[in-house]
N, C-alpha and C positions, 0 to 999 in steps of 0.2 A: 629265577627258575631254579630247582632243586637239581641236586645230582642226579637224579634215576632222568629227570629231563634232558641233563646234558646227555646224557648217555643214548637216549632215547634220539634225539637229535642227532648224534654220531652216526647211529645206524640209519636214519632215515635219510641223510645226506651220502651215504654209502651205499645206499640201495637206488638213488636217484643217479648218483655217478655211474653205476654199473648199466645203467639203460641209453645213458647219454651218449650222443654220437660222436661229441668233442668233449675235451675239457671245460668247466666252467666252473667259476667262484658262485659256491652257494651258502646261504647265511640263512637265518632264522626267519628275515623279511622276506627271502627269495619265493616270487609267486610261481608257485608249480605250475600253472598254465601259461599264465602270460610271459614268465622272463625265461622259461625253459623249452617253448614252443613243442611240449610235447603233444602228439595228436591223441586221440580218444584212447586207440590199442595200447599203446604204451601207458597211458595213465591207469587203464585197466590193469594192464600186469603188474605195473608198480603197487597198486593198491592191492592185488592179490598177494603180493610178495610180503609186502608191509603186513597183512591180516596173518600170513603165515609165519613169519618171523615173529611176531609178538603174540601167536595165539588169540587174535580177536576175530570180531566180525564188524565191520564199519557199516552202519545203518546208511542207505541212499540217503534218508533225509538228512542226516549228519553228515555225510559226504559233500552234499550240496554248499554246507557252510564253511568247509575249507579250501582256504586260497593259498595260504602260505606255508613254510616249512613248520614255522612255530604254531601255526593254528592245527596241522598233522600233530606234532609234538602233544598238544595238550589234548586232543583228541585221543591220541593214544594213551595217553598217561589216564585219563579218566574212565577209558574201557577195561584197561586193565586192570585197574583198583576196582571196578564193578565186576570183574571176571572174578575177583578174588575175593569178595565179599559173600 
């Protein structure tokens, strides 16, 4: 992954750690729902924060394909590039 991917990953992990009730080790392979046990409200709030932070809108059909932190990083990267084009 590129340097910008690593910066996005750092921001995503920081946002996740803010909403988790306890400290958890998070990596690119971490499954956002399965591994972190977030409920639907927490996921919605997290996604809204990510959209605000990166000034993007994640389409619902694309959100359904996001399982891991790395999936989200790749989606953010693509959407940011699309917004700049």
